[in-house]
N, C-alpha and C positions, 0 to 999 in steps of 0.2 A: 401492405409496404411491401408487394409482392411486385411491385414494379419499379423499385429500386435496387437491384443485384448487390448482391455483396463484392466488392473490387478491392485489387490492394492499389496501392498510388500510381503506378504504373499505368495501369487501366483507367483512372477518372480521366473524364470529360466534362466540360461545361454542363452539356446535357445531365448530367448524371448530376453533377455539382446543382443546377438550378430546380432538380427533383426533390433533393437533401435540403433545402432552403424552403421547402413548400411543405415537406416534413415539418421542420422549425415551425411551421406560420410567418414566413417572408416571402410576399409575392414578389419577386426579381427574375429576371432573364440575365444568366452570366453567359458571356462573351467569352472570356478568357482567362486564363489563371498564369500565376506561376506558383512552383513548388517547391520549397527546401524543407529538406530533413532538420529535424529538430531534437534534441535531448541526445541520450545514449542509454533508454532502457535496457535493459536485459532480458526482458520475455517481446516485448513488443516493440513495433516500429510509430514514430512520432513525425507528422509532416503538416507543415504549415502551409496553408492554399492562399494566397492572396489573389483578390476574386478584382476581373475587369467585368464590368454589366454594362450591359446592352440599355438595361430599364431595370430603376432600384429605385424603391421606398426610404424614408428615412430610417427602417428598421434594418436595414440591409448591411449586415455588417462586413468589414472590408477587409476580412478573411476566415480563415475558417481552421482547426485543427483539425488533423484526422488520426485517429490508431488504429496498424493494423498488425498483423501478426506478424511477427520474428522472420527477417530474409533469412538469418541462421538457421539451419537446420536442427542443432542440438538443442538451443533456444526455441524454437517454434514447436521441437515433440517434447519439449519438456511443458509448453503451456496449453498444448493440447493434453498428454495425459493429467496434468494434474486440473483440468478443469479451469483453469483460470482466463481463458477467453470467455468459455459459455457464465463462468462467473460474473464476471463484469458487465458485460452484455445485461444481463437479467438483473445487475446490481440496478441500472441506470433504468431501467423499465420496470421495476418494482417494486423499489424499496429507496431510489431516489429521494421522489415527495416527501416522503417522510421521517428521514434520517436525521434530519436538525442541522446537519455540516454543512459546511459552503463548500458548495461543487461549481463545475462550471455549465454551463446551460447547453444539454445537451439537443442538436437538431435532428440527429437521424443514429440508428443503432440497429444491427440483426447482427446474428449470429447463425451459420447453419450448425446444426445439432449434430449432424451424421459426421462433420467434416472438423468443424472447430473454426472453418473460417468466419470473419467478422470483420466489420467495422465499426466503429467508434467517431461521428462526428461530434464536434465540439465549438465552443466558441471560444476565441484565441483572447485570452487574458494577458495576454500583455497593454501597457508597461508592466506590468509584475512580472516577476525574475523567477527561473525554478531556482531551489534552494541546492546546497552541494555539500553532500554525506563529507567529505573530504575537507572543508572550511568548515562545515558547523555550524552555527546559529549564536546567536545574540539571545540573553537570557529576555530580553521585549519580545523578540519571535517563540522563543519556549512556552513564555507564558499564551501566547494566542496558540501553540498549538494544543497545550494543555484543555484552553477552554474548548477550542473543537472535538478533540476525545472526549471532554465530558458531553458535549451538545450529542455527540454519537452514540457512546453509550445508553444515556439517559432516553433516546429516542426509541429506543424498543428495549427496554430493561425487562427482563424475566416474560417477554410476552411469548406468549408458548404456541404462540401461530406461529413464528420464526421457522420454527420446529419440522415445517410441514415443505419447506424447502431443500430438496438435495442438494443444490448447487451453495448452498450457503454450509461451509466449512463448522464439523460440527454440532451438527441439529441430526434430530433423530432420525431423518431422512437421507444424510447426506452418506449413510454406509462410508463415513473416513475417507470421501474424495478428498483427494489433495493430503492427506493425513499419509506420512510413515510410520511402517510398524518398528518396533526393536530393532531385527535383525538390518534393515536398510538403516537406519540412523550408523549402527556403527558401518555400516562397510562403506557409508558415505563420510565418515568420518576418517575412516581408514585411507580411502582416495585424497582426502583433503590431505591429509599429512603425508603420503606419497606426494604430491605434486607441487606439495608447499613447505618441506621439510626443513628448508633454508631460511623460511622468514618466521618458521615458530618455535615463538617464546618457550621456554620451562612453564611459566603460570599459564599460557593456554593451553599448553600440551596438556598440563595437567587435568583442568577446566574438560575439554574434549574429551579426557578419557574416561573421568568420573561421568559426566554427562551419559555420554554415549552407552556406557555401561549401566546404568542407571536410568534409559527415558522411559522405561513404563512406568517406575515410579515418578517422574516427572507430571509424565500425560495422565496419571491420575489425580495428581494433588488437588483440584479444584474441583470443588460443589460445593460451590456458592451462586448468588443470583445469575443467571445466565444474561448477556447484553450482546449488541452489536460490536464487534474489533474490528479496525483496519486491517492489523497484521501486520503491515509492512509501512508504518508508519513512521516515515523519517523525511528530511529535508527532500531527498531528490524525487521526493512526489508529493510534493507539494508549491504551489506559487507564491510568494511573498510578494509584498508592493514594495516597489524602488523609488528611486531619489524622480522617477518621471511620473510616478503613481502606480493605479491600477487598486483591488483589491486586498485588506490588510494579510489574509489567508487562504486560499482555497487548496483543498485536498483533491489529489490526481489517483489514481493506477487504483482500480476496485478490484483487482484480480485476488486478493488475498484474504478477501472478506469472510470473518468467522463470525459465532456464535458464541459466547464464554466466558471469559473472564476479562471483563475491561480494562483491567489494569494493565495486560499485554500492553497498547500504547501507548502508555504513560512511560512504565518501565525502559521501551524500545527507543522513546523518541529519546527521553533523558539519556538511557546509556549511552546512545550512539551521536547524539547531536551536542553536548556541551562540553565543555573541558572539562576535565576530573574533579578541578578545583572548587568550579563553577557549582557542579552538578553536587558534590557532595556537603556545602554550605547552604545549595537554595530547594536542594530536591523536598523535603517536607514542607516548605513553605507554598511550594508548586502543586504538593499533593492536596496540600490544605485549600487553595485555591481549587483545582480539581471539584472535591468534594461538595464544595459552596455551592461550584456551579451545578452539579448533580443535586443538590437539593432546592435548590432555585427552581432545577425541571421537575420536579416532585420525587424523586429518591428518596426514600424515608428509611430504608433497612438496610443500609449500609455508613458503616460506622469507621474512624480514621481506621481505628486499630486493625480492621478488615481488611482495609484500603493499604495498609502501610506493609500486611502481613500479606497481602497478594500482589503486592508491588514487590519486594523482595523476591517470591518465589517465583515471578515470571521475568526476570532477569534473564531468564535461558532465552527468551525465543530469541532475542539479537544474537546471539553465539550462535545459537542452532541455524539459523538462516543465513549468517555467513557463513559457515561451512559448507551448507548443503549446495547453497545456491553458487558457489562459489567451484563447482563439479558439476553440475546440469545444464548450467547455459554456455552457451559461445562464451569462451574466453577471450578477457581483452586486457590492456594495459590498466587503464582505469577501473575496469572491473576489479581486478586482483589489489590493487589498491584501496578500492573503497571496502572490498568484502575484509581487507585486512583492518581498515579503521572500525569496522564497527565491528568485527572481532576482539580489536584490543580493548575499545570502549565499554563493550558488554562484560569483560576478563576483570576491569577494573570496577563496576559494578559489581558484579559478582563476590569478587574480593571485602570488595568495603562492606559490602551488606551483608557477609556470611551466608549468601545463599547455598554453597553446598551442603549447608547442614540440611536443608530440605529435604535432599533427596540420595544421601548418605548412608 
């Protein structure tokens, strides 16, 4: 791949796109293209490239989607410091073929480990449409997401070989890359409170104080079988079929991949994506579907009681992500609204399930 340089979107050329397609097994000659920014990623920048061909075969795509480092300095520095860019590229290179979860086709990806400059060129999944954290999702979409979470977890359930990868958070080789220590969590919570004083309600404030003060206890809670977890499993990182078509669900954004408690993804998604009353009435049934899917894929050493306990104990990941991400990425109006929607959904879930009892 040495002959395909890592470029930012403004430096992309037809010749470069021709090489990208060739890397993905497509014999074509790109004559020109147009580019359009898509999405509102907090750490990465995504661009759609609509292609004009001088020559193409039937397998030549009409468009590609590229992902690049964030143009915002604060967000880009966060992506570098947390190893997010290296992690996503390595996921597609190493684990995507065996992860069992629905993914976009990757035509080309590369990263410079010294600078974390990266590029990820993927299929355009339209007419599927990106989910929206602020809008939430339907119960049917939640069922699809729960099934995909189970697929990912089952793919490498208890797989000791994953421990060798330093770019996967939570492995023995990772040396806590991308993880926060107790002092950092307290500092991030204090910074969040200072910035958003007028928007914080008393329930969220209490949860944040207890969680930040007891973060080491939370971090040490889990001692069960380890599995891959997306760790930012929410609608904004998913493409759902639209009325015009598309695959039912495809999962994007693998910058936070971890090896640990699989139930984290289910708790994260349901807490942040369903209306409170729907989650309350449906979560046990959804968890039963999740466990049934795990068992169909060969997981036998996990009971519903264990799953329910892990689910309750890991409602905090959504709350944590909401407040720390809010202060370490470039601030935007939509970002603020999104992080508060995540925070409030997590708070409701924590209170409904008495999750604070795990860490007090």
